[in-house]
N, C-alpha and C positions, 0 to 999 in steps of 0.2 A: 135639509141640505146642509150639513158643514162648509162651510168656505178659509179659509184661513191662507192670506196673501204675504210671501216671500220675497222680498224685486230687492235685487243687488242692483245699486247703480253702478256701472265700474267708469270713472269719469280719465283722464290721460293722469291728476295726481296720486290719488284713491279711490274707494269703495265707500260705498254709502251703502251700508241696511238696510233696510224697512221691514220691520214685520209689525203685520196690525195682525191680530189674534181674534175669532168671532165670540162673539157679549156670551154664550152660550156656546155645549158640544163637543170644546172640544179635549180630546182623549188620543195621547202617544201611544199607537202600538206597532211591537211589533218586533223584527230580531234584526239585532242592525252590529255591525264589526270596526269596529275606530281605526286609528294610523299604528303602524308600529314605533312601541315606548320610547320612546325622544330618548331618554340617562340609555342606554341599552345599542340605540342603535349611531350613537354617537364611538362607545366602546369599540360597539364588533368594527366602526372600519381602522380605529386609531391604532388596537393591536394586530390586527391585521396588515397594517400597513407596517408594526416592527417585527412584524414575525415574520420567520422562514419559508416557505410554500403558500401555498393559495387558502386563502378563509373563501367560504360560500357565504352570504346572507342567506336570507330569503324571511318577507316581510318589513323591509326597512324601509323606517318615517321619512317618507319623502318631501320633508316640508325642505323650506331656507337651512334649520343650522344645521341640520347634517348633511346637507349638497357644502358648509360652508366648511366643514372638517375636510368630506369629501377632497376639497380645494385644495387646500391649506396641505393635506398631503400627495395630492399628484404632482402641486410643486414642491414637493420633495419630494420626488421618486419612486413613494406609490405608483402603480399599474392601480386604478381598479374603475370597473366598467361601467358603464353607464347607468345611473342609477334608475330609471326608469322604469325598470323592468321587476321578472317575479325576479327574476337569482343575482347579485348583486356578487361580482368575485375582484376578489385585491390582489393582487399579488406583492407577498409582499418583499421587502430588502432587507429582511432582520435588525436584533437589535445592535441601535448605537451606527448604522448604516440612512441612515437620514439626510441625504443634502443637501449643500445651502441651498435657499430661493434665489432665483434673480431678481426679485421683486420683493414687495411687500406681502408678506404674507396678510391674508383679509377674513379673518371670522367671524365680520356682518351680523346680526345682532346676538350672535349664540355664548355667549360666560362662558355655556360646557366646554365648548371648541377652544376660544381662549387661556379656560384655566387649563385645562387639563392637561395641554398643550405647553403650556410654561416647563413641566415639569418633567419632558422628553424633551426640548432646547435648551433650556439652561446645562445639562446635561452629556452634551454632543461636543468634547474638546474641538475647540481650535476653526468654528467654525461661528458664525455671522446671523441669527437671520431677528431681524424688524417687523413687529405682527398691529396689529389694529384694526378697526372695526368699525359697523356705524354711528351716527349717532347718543344712539342708546346705550352701546356698550362701551365709548368713552367715555360716560360717564356713572359706568360704576366699581365702584370698588379692586383696584388690582392687587392691593396690601397685603391682603390675607392670602394670598401665594408665593408675593414677592419674597415677604420675611421672613417664609421658613425655608424657600428655597437660599435666600442670603444662607442663612445660621450654617448652611449646606457648602454656601464657600461660591452658590451663584453670584455674573458677573453681571445685574441688572438696570437698565434706562430707563429713566420712563417717568413722566408730565409732573409736575408741583402735584403734592396727595396723594399722589400712590397712584396713576392715571394709563390712558391705552391716550398713546400709541408707547409700546416698549423696545425697546434697542436687548439683543440675548448673546455678549459671549457667549460660547460654553466652555465651560468646565470641566474637570472629574472634581465633585463633588464629594464630602463628608458621610457619612451617614449621621446620622440626629435620631433621638427622641421627643420629637413635638410636641406638645402638650397644648394641643389646639382646641382655643377662644372658648369657639361655638363652630357645633355639631356640623357641619359640612360634608356633604357627600366629593364634590370641589375639592375644596381643602385638603380632602382623603386624598383624597383620587391622586391632584398632582403631587403628590410630594411619593406617595408611592411611588409612581409611574417615571420621577428620581428614583427612584431605591432601585429601580432596576436597573442600572446603568451602575449603582455605585458600589460595592468591598464594602463585605460586611450586613449588619443588619439595622432594617432606618423605621423605624417604630415614628407609628400618630396613634395615641392617645385623645380620645372625644368627652364632651362630657354629661352627652346622651348618644348613642344610634345612630347615623345617616343612615340611608340606601345603602348596602350592600353591591350592587351592579356590578364595583369596579371588580371585588374584593372573587366574586364567582368563577367571572369573566376571567381576569388575572391567571386563576388555575385550572381553569380548561384551555387554559392555553399555553400549564409548562411552567409559571411562573411558580418560587417558595416559598408562599403566605404559608403565617396561622397567627388563629385570631381568635383576643378573649377575650367575650361576651362578655364577663363577669368585671371585669375594667376595661370595657369600649376602648381596647387596643387594638390595631392590626400592624405581623410588622412583615415585609419582602428581605429577602438573602438576595443582595444584587446575583447578577452571572448568568445566573440562568435562560435559558435562550427559551421565543417562542412558537410553537410549532401553529402552523398559519388549522384551523376550526373553521363545521358548519354550524354554522349558529341562526339558530330560529325564533325570532326578535315574537313575542307576542303581542299584541294588543294594550293601549297605553292606559294604565289607568288615571294618570293623572288628566288624559282627553275623554278619557270614560264616566267622571266625574261629575262635565254635565249634564251624559243627559241621565247619573241617578240623578241626582235633585230635579233636575228635569221632570224626572217618573215619579216621584216624589208629591211638588206643591201642583202640580196641574192633575184635576180630579178626570175621574176614572182611566187609568192611566194605565198602562202591564208591557215594559221594558223587557227588552232581554240581550246585552248585548255581550257578544260570543268573540272566548278567545281571550279575556282585558290578563294582563299579570299583574300575578297578586298576592308577590314577593313579602313577607313581613313586617320590611321597614318602609313599605309604602302605605300600606295597608290603612294606615290612619283615618282614611276619608271613610271608611268602609267603618271603622270604628268611633267616630263621630258620628255619622248619622246613624247611627244603634242609640245611639243615645239621644239622639232626637226625633228616637221611636219609631223612622225608619220603618217601610216591610223591604230589605232585602235582602236574598235567598241568591248559595251559590249554587249553584249548579252544575254537576261530570269536572268535579276536580280534579285535572292530572298536574303531572310535570313532563315539558317539556322546554328539552337541554340546558334544566339543574335549574328554574323558573318558574314555582308556581302558578296553575293555569286555575280558569276556571271561567264556566259564564257569567253574568249577576242581574237577576231579576231584580225590575223592581216595579212595580204597586200605590201607585197613589194610598198616602195615609197621611193624615192629621199628626203635625209634626210640634215636639214638644222643646223647648229652651233650653242648653247646658252651656256651659263653661267650654273652651276650646284650649289648652293650658301646659305648658310643663313638659314631657319630655314626649307629647305627643306630635309638639307642632312642628322639632323634623321633617316625622313623618304621612305629614300632611299639609307642608310648608306652600306646595305650589297648589293647594288643593281651596286655600285661605280666600280666597274671590269668589269662588261660585258658592264658598258654607255662610260667606254673608251674605246673598243669595235663598239660601234653604232659611236660615237667620232670619230675615227677611216676615217672611212667611208664616214660623213656629208659633206658636204663644209663649209671653211669657216671657225676658229678657234673656239674649245669648250674650255671654262675655267672652273675647277670643284676646287673650293677652298672650305674652312673652317670643312677638311674632314681628321684631322692630324692624328682625333681615329683609321684612314685604319691602320694607322704603327704599334701598340700593336694588331693587332686580330689574327688569324691563323698562317699568317709571313706578312713582311712589305707588306701590299697590291701595296702602291703609285710604294714605290721601286718596286720591284716585275713589278707587270704588264709595268710599265717605260721601264726595263731591258726586260721583254719579246714583245714590241709589236717592241720595235725600230728594236730584230735578225729580224721579222717578219718585217718591213718597212716599216713603222709607222714615221712621224714625230712626236715627243712629247720631251715638257720639264718637268721635277719633280719641281716642286714648294714642296716650307718645307712644303703647307697644300694642296696639291692634285695635280692636273696634266692640262697644256695648250697643247690641242691636234692639233696639223695640219688636216684635213681629206685633200682624197686624191691622195694619197701617195700607187700607187697601191701597196697590200701586199704581199708576195714572203713567198711561204714553207717553215721555216727551225727547227733544232730540239730545244724546247723548255722543258722549265720545272716547274714544278706546287710546288716546293716551300714543297710538302703535305698541301698543298694549296687548297682545294673540290673545291671554288669559281674562285680560280684563273684558275687550271687546270680545269674547264667546259668552261671558259670566253676563255681559247683561242683555244677550240674547234671548238668552235663557229668562232671564226678567221680565223681555219680555213678553213674552207666551200668560204673565197672569195676572200683565198690565192692562186697567183701559186703553183701547187704543194707539193711533197708531206710536210704536219707539225706532227711532228714526239715531243708528251707531255711527256718528262717525272715522276713519279712517280703519271703519271693518273689516280693510282689505291682513292687517294683521294679523288678523284669523290663521295663516296659510303658515304661518313658522314654522305651526306643530300640527296642524289639522286645511291640513289645502279644500280636504273638503266636507266640510264644515257647512257650509250654506246646504250646499246637498242631501248633507244624512237631514238636515232642520228639515228639509222638504219631504223629507219619505216622513219620517216621525206625523208630521203633522199632519201626512193622507192630502 
């Protein structure tokens, strides 16, 4: 009989996750569902709050980040029901009607919350807002949204270097055509949200296509929006009122990525992840794993509330090294930590480039993954903008640390499945930011 131990030791300050796979016979099998898409969850709460009427949200992610978004918009007058329910309702207050909060807005650990929200706060004339977050968020760069907003006429104060806390005095903004130096859905969405309250046309052009959840949802809520895929440009015409909608949130492909890699690298595995969003701007992970010759099939493809959805079936296979770089990076930026685990198990040397953005996420994900996988016996070199990983070195259990980064915590747990001996992950509670029941699902697939 195969026995596997997944033990979560919960202390007052942090969770320590210990994973002990069996020496032989582990195979991951069954059908699972992953939490709702984090990007869509944030946007449904925000647009519902500034729309007229009621928005109903089914499948909302119950992680810490969307809770931060909900708390901020409640503080500005929107009525948002308890998130711990199957159907979340948002009673919108209408475009331009956000109220000045009586306290500092707290975005927690959520870069999406603070960066997208800035576009709305800056475009509310005569109102004052102060926004902060936890220690991690206060160390992440906000200049990437502050600078374009200032070009539109925003009044924003910040710590030296463009860090939160941020103070905002709302203004009547002017439209701009912003040439973004990076492909970032957060930057693009911030400017488009500011453009909702701006007379005329506001355009964002990116060097490559970033995820397009904002564009899809803004259209559904009634915004006047045009997209030019040839030039990677999006234009919003200000002034159109938004109307509340019914939103069904598909499973988050970024959360599914952990099980796709797990199923690919654990021998004998056959897993199906149900109801996963497969928006083309998010499927870089599928393309990268296909290049590594992973055995993944899309089953039951369909469209739900304007978003493409499918069931993803993964069976174990012998992975091959590949190069992950260029325009593919914006479509899998969040999945690079778990792709590093796949690369450690692949034949040959995988090169990840053009991913310097990972150095300013919840942690420096390139440095942290390099250090933690090295502790587990992987052979890799940290590059200025990526990683070079030579697969084939057997992984061994070790004491590793998430550095309070949810994607690092979960990636290390998947690596532990193919390591010899105990792996202990410090600060494992970080997984709850985007995947509250990650440990429970891990226990389920391990039987």
